[in-house]
DRENMI-26385 format. One record per residue (C-alpha): residue number from 1; residue in three letters; x, z, y. Coordinates in steps of 0.05 Angstrom, whole numbers. Each point is the difference from the previous one (the first is absolute). Layout:
// DRENMI-26385
   nr  rest      xx      zz      yy
  NUM   ALA       X       Z       Y
...
END
This chain:
// DRENMI-26385
   nr  rest      xx      zz      yy
    1   MET    -391     559   -2856
    2   GLU     -10      -2     -75
    3   PRO      57     -25     -44
    4   LYS      -4     -73     -20
    5   ALA     -22     -12     -72
    6   THR      23     -55     -46
    7   VAL     -53     -54       8
    8   ILE      -9     -57     -49
    9   ILE     -41     -60      23
   10   ARG     -28     -50     -51
   11   ARG     -51     -55      -3
   12   ALA     -65      24     -31
   13   ASN     -33     -34     -60
   14   ARG     -69       4     -31
   15   GLU      18      64     -39
   16   ASP      11      34      68
   17   ALA     -72     -13      22
   18   PRO     -25      72     -11
   19   THR      60      26      40
   20   LEU     -12     -50      56
   21   LEU     -75      16       3
   22   SER      16      74       4
   23   LEU      48     -12      58
   24   ILE     -51     -44      36
   25   CYS     -50      57      -6
   26   GLY      53      45      31
   27   LEU       6     -48      59
   28   ALA     -76      -2       7
   29   ASP      -1      76       3
   30   PHE      57       1      51
   31   GLU     -37     -50      44
   32   GLN     -66      37     -11
   33   LEU     -32     -63     -29
   34   PRO     -44      -7     -62
   35   ARG      39     -12     -64
   36   PRO      -8     -70     -31
   37   SER     -61      -6     -45
   38   GLN       8     -15     -74
   39   GLU     -16     -73      14
   40   ALA      53      -2      55
   41   GLN      51      33     -45
   42   ALA     -13     -53     -53
   43   ARG      11     -55      52
   44   LEU      64      33      24
   45   VAL      28      -1     -70
   46   GLU     -20     -73     -11
   47   HIS      25     -22      69
   48   GLY      65      36      -8
   49   PHE      16     -13     -73
   50   GLY     -44     -58     -22
   51   ALA      17     -73     -15
   52   GLN       6     -16      74
   53   PRO      22      63      37
   54   ARG     -22       3      73
   55   PHE      49      55      18
   56   GLU      59      37     -28
   57   VAL      13      74     -10
   58   PHE      64      40       1
   59   LEU       0      73     -22
   60   ALA      47      55      22
   61   TYR      21      52     -51
   62   VAL      34      67       9
   63   GLN      21      35     -64
   64   GLU     -43     -48     -41
   65   GLN     -63      16      41
   66   ALA     -34     -55      40
   67   VAL      -2      26      71
   68   GLY     -17     -62      41
   69   TYR     -15     -74       2
   70   THR      -2     -63      42
   71   ILE     -48     -58      -4
   72   SER      24     -64      32
   73   PHE     -13     -75       3
   74   GLU      23     -60      39
   75   THR     -34     -35      58
   76   TYR      30     -59      37
   77   SER      26     -11      71
   78   THR      -8     -72      22
   79   PHE      44      10      61
   80   LEU      57      30     -41
   81   ALA     -14     -46     -58
   82   ARG      13      58     -46
   83   PRO     -41      50     -39
   84   THR     -17      67      29
   85   PHE       7      61     -45
   86   PHE     -63      42      12
   87   LEU       1      73     -20
   88   GLU     -72      19     -13
   89   ASP      11      72     -25
   90   ILE      58      48      -1
   91   PHE     -16      70     -24
   92   VAL      39      60     -24
   93   LEU     -33      63     -27
   94   PRO       2      54      54
   95   GLN      43      48     -41
   96   PHE      54     -54      -7
   97   ARG       5     -20      73
   98   LYS      66      10      35
   99   HIS      37      -8     -66
  100   GLY      18     -73      11
  101   ALA     -56     -34     -42
  102   GLY     -33     -32      60
  103   LEU      66     -27      26
  104   ALA      18     -26     -69
  105   LEU     -67     -36      -6
  106   PHE       6     -29      70
  107   GLN      71     -23     -12
  108   ASN     -22     -32     -65
  109   CYS     -52     -41      40
  110   LEU      53     -20      51
  111   ASN      46     -23     -57
  112   GLU     -57     -39     -32
  113   ALA     -16     -34      66
  114   LYS      72     -20      10
  115   ARG       7     -23     -73
  116   ARG     -60     -45      10
  117   GLU      27     -27      66
  118   CYS     -60      26      39
  119   GLY       2      -8      75
  120   ARG     -28      70      11
  121   MET     -34      60     -30
  122   GLU     -65      27      28
  123   TRP     -46      59     -13
  124   MET     -54      42      34
  125   VAL       2      74      18
  126   LEU     -60      43      16
  127   ASP       4      23      72
  128   TRP      -7      73     -19
  129   ASN      56      -1     -52
  130   ALA      55      28      45
  131   GLY      47      13     -59
  132   ALA      -2     -73     -22
  133   ILE       7     -25      72
  134   SER      61      43      11
  135   PHE      30     -21     -67
  136   TYR      -7     -74      16
  137   GLU      25       7      72
  138   ARG      62      38     -25
  139   LEU      15     -60     -44
  140   GLY      -4     -47      61
  141   ALA     -69     -29     -12
  142   LYS     -40     -19      62
  143   ARG     -75       4       9
  144   LEU     -31     -66      17
  145   GLY     -37       4      65
  146   GLU     -22     -72      10
  147   TRP     -39      -6     -66
  148   LEU     -66      36     -12
  149   PRO     -23      10     -71
  150   TYR     -70     -25     -17
  151   ARG     -39       3     -65
  152   LEU     -61     -31     -32
  153   THR     -25      36     -61
  154   PHE     -39     -40     -52
  155   GLU     -55      38     -36
END
């Protein structure tokens, strides 16, 4: 196992937009998906850093280099009567995996969820991503079996 690096996590701001977009392209490459178009990238910047942000971003740094990010937002659980912290993206550049950046980003999300008095934290994992599944299960996370994800895409 690689030695753990010193990882700094901080909330991103508009000046970090080029860094975030680069990392999002890295995630697209990892998932073998098309990178966001120029129009989508402009929306990401506005939705993340505009007058009414729709999500928030945290960046992970190792030796002053941005190596990963999270995008998250809140939903709401009527039965818990508390917000749910939803982790939309967590990504670490492949060359920085196993150095503690992913764990630091994930722990930051847990801390944010607790600070906000959320009733739970949720996220999705691609069924082929064995590394991520193993990571989450080692942390004690359980896969939901009774809920099936559905999606409508608006074009």
